C-alpha positions in Angstrom: 18.6 -21.1 -9.0 18.7 -22.4 -6.1 16.6 -20.5 -3.5 19.7 -20.4 -0.6 21.9 -18.4 -3.5 21.3 -14.8 -3.4 19.8 -13.4 -6.6 20.0 -10.2 -8.6 16.9 -9.3 -10.6 18.2 -10.6 -13.4 18.5 -14.1 -11.3 15.2 -13.5 -10.0 13.4 -12.9 -13.3 15.2 -15.7 -15.2 13.6 -17.5 -11.7 9.8 -16.9 -11.3 9.2 -15.7 -15.0 7.9 -13.6 -16.8 4.6 -13.0 -15.1 5.2 -13.1 -11.4 7.8 -10.0 -12.3 4.8 -8.3 -14.0 2.1 -9.0 -10.6 5.6 -7.5 -8.7 5.6 -4.4 -10.8 2.4 -3.9 -11.1 1.5 -4.3 -7.1 4.1 -1.8 -6.5 3.1 0.5 -8.9 5.8 0.5 -11.2 6.3 0.1 -15.0 7.4 -3.1 -16.6 9.8 -0.4 -18.8 11.5 0.3 -15.9 12.0 -3.3 -14.5 13.3 -4.1 -18.1 15.7 -1.4 -17.7 16.8 -2.7 -14.6 17.0 -6.4 -15.7 19.1 -5.6 -18.8 21.7 -3.7 -16.7 20.9 -0.4 -18.4 19.4 1.4 -15.0 20.4 0.6 -11.6 17.6 0.9 -9.1 16.7 3.2 -6.5 16.4 1.7 -2.6 12.3 2.8 -2.3 12.0 0.3 -5.6 14.4 -2.4 -4.1 12.5 -2.7 -1.1 8.9 -2.3 -2.2 9.9 -4.9 -5.1 11.4 -7.3 -2.4 8.4 -7.0 0.0 6.1 -7.3 -3.1 8.2 -10.9 -4.6 7.8 -11.9 -0.9 3.9 -11.9 -1.1 3.4 -13.1 -4.6 6.6 -15.3 -4.7 6.9 -16.8 -1.2 10.3 -18.0 -0.8 11.7 -16.2 -3.7 13.0 -13.0 -3.9 16.0 -11.1 -5.2 18.3 -9.5 -2.5 18.3 -6.1 -1.8 22.3 -5.5 -1.9 22.8 -7.0 -5.2 19.2 -5.5 -6.8 21.0 -2.2 -5.6 24.2 -3.2 -7.4 22.2 -3.5 -10.5 23.5 -5.9 -13.3 25.8 -6.1 -15.9 24.6 -4.4 -19.1 22.9 -7.3 -21.6 21.3 -7.0 -24.7 20.4 -10.8 -24.9 17.1 -11.9 -24.8 15.0 -8.7 -24.8 11.0 -8.8 -25.2 11.2 -12.9 -24.7 8.9 -14.2 -22.3 10.4 -16.1 -19.9 8.7 -18.7 -18.2 9.0 -19.9 -14.4 12.1 -22.2 -13.6 11.4 -26.1 -12.9 12.5 -25.3 -9.0 10.6 -22.2 -8.6 7.1 -24.1 -10.1 8.0 -27.5 -7.8 8.1 -25.4 -4.7 4.7 -23.8 -5.6 3.0 -27.0 -6.2 4.2 -28.3 -2.7 3.1 -25.3 -1.0 -0.2 -25.3 -2.6 -0.4 -28.5 -1.8 0.1 -28.8 2.0 -2.9 -25.9 2.3 -5.4 -28.6 0.7 
């Protein structure tokens, strides 16, 4: 995933990994069950959830966030990969290492 490419929730999740999404969901007071329903296209998020999620994503995964319009549109329905923990992408990990290294 490119940081400049707009991402829906599924793209974002695949980019930053499940653990980061869990931190965001916890920070906004939602549930992973609801986030998974959105990820697999079984539900569309509301505006307040989407805005809160993006705000938390900016804090937890700086430089990586889902696009508001794409989140509100939802994602195509999918059942592939359910229950699988997704690790962060190499691009996200590299960006985090560079960011953390610049503050040392």
